[in-house]
C-alpha positions as CSV (number, residue, x, y, z in Angstrom):
1,X,7.6,45.4,14.1
2,X,3.8,45.2,13.6
3,X,4.3,43.9,10.0
4,X,6.7,41.2,11.3
5,X,4.1,40.1,13.9
6,X,1.4,40.0,11.2
7,X,3.6,37.9,8.9
8,X,4.4,35.5,11.8
9,X,0.7,35.2,12.6
10,X,-0.2,34.6,8.9
11,X,2.5,31.9,8.6
12,X,1.2,30.3,11.8
13,X,-2.4,30.3,10.5
14,X,-1.2,28.8,7.2
15,X,0.8,26.1,9.0
16,X,-2.2,25.3,11.2
17,X,-4.5,24.9,8.2
18,X,-2.0,22.8,6.3
19,X,-1.7,20.5,9.4
20,X,-5.5,20.2,9.7
21,X,-5.9,19.4,6.0
22,X,-3.1,16.8,6.1
23,X,-4.3,15.1,9.3
24,X,-7.9,14.9,8.0
25,X,-6.7,13.4,4.7
26,X,-4.6,10.8,6.5
27,X,-7.6,9.9,8.7
28,X,-9.7,9.4,5.6
29,X,-7.1,7.2,3.9
30,X,-6.9,5.1,7.1
31,X,-10.7,4.8,7.2
32,X,-10.9,3.7,3.6
33,X,-8.1,1.2,4.0
34,X,-9.8,-0.3,7.1
35,X,-13.2,-0.5,5.3
36,X,-11.6,-2.1,2.3
37,X,-9.9,-4.7,4.4
38,X,-13.1,-5.4,6.3
39,X,-15.1,-5.7,3.1
40,X,-12.6,-8.2,1.6
41,X,-12.8,-10.2,4.9
42,X,-16.6,-10.1,4.9
43,X,-16.7,-11.4,1.3
44,X,-14.6,-14.4,2.4
45,X,-16.9,-15.0,5.3
46,X,-20.4,-16.6,5.2
47,X,-22.7,-13.7,6.2
48,X,-24.0,-12.1,3.0
49,X,-26.0,-9.4,4.8
50,X,-22.9,-8.3,6.8
51,X,-20.8,-8.3,3.6
52,X,-23.5,-6.2,1.9
53,X,-23.6,-3.7,4.8
54,X,-19.8,-3.3,4.9
55,X,-19.7,-3.0,1.1
56,X,-22.3,-0.2,1.2
57,X,-20.3,1.6,3.9
58,X,-17.1,1.2,1.9
59,X,-18.4,2.3,-1.4
60,X,-20.3,5.2,0.0
61,X,-17.1,6.3,1.9
62,X,-15.3,6.3,-1.5
63,X,-17.9,8.6,-3.0
64,X,-18.2,11.1,-0.1
65,X,-21.2,9.5,1.5
66,X,-23.3,8.7,-1.7
67,X,-23.6,5.2,-3.2
68,X,-23.8,5.3,-7.0
69,X,-25.7,3.0,-9.3
70,X,-22.4,1.6,-10.6
71,X,-21.3,0.9,-7.0
72,X,-24.5,-1.0,-6.4
73,X,-23.9,-3.1,-9.6
74,X,-20.3,-3.8,-8.6
75,X,-21.3,-4.8,-5.1
76,X,-24.1,-7.1,-6.5
77,X,-21.6,-8.8,-8.8
78,X,-19.0,-9.2,-6.0
79,X,-21.6,-10.6,-3.6
80,X,-23.1,-13.0,-6.2
81,X,-19.6,-14.3,-6.9
82,X,-18.8,-14.9,-3.3
83,X,-22.2,-16.1,-2.2
84,X,-23.6,-18.0,-5.2
85,X,-26.0,-20.1,-3.2
86,X,-27.8,-17.1,-1.8
87,X,-28.2,-15.2,-5.1
88,X,-31.5,-15.1,-7.0
89,X,-31.8,-18.3,-9.1
90,X,-35.0,-17.5,-10.9
91,X,-37.8,-20.1,-11.4
92,X,-36.9,-23.7,-12.3
């Protein structure tokens, strides 16, 4: 009887942990999807600083909170393509 209760308790704990992991994973996927959509929308807008801020948030969320050098380069290229008039033109 004690063993059966222990098994039920262990199964309950395992089910709880599986639920917690799955729900956290789904929340992260939803967060990334929303950030991706907002970044795309910001790139189509006319506020470069806002697009840059959303891009930094999006890319850092992809990397667990850390923005990589490759992310910075990709974001610079994306921003320069969408906002060519505000990119650095150099001396004339």
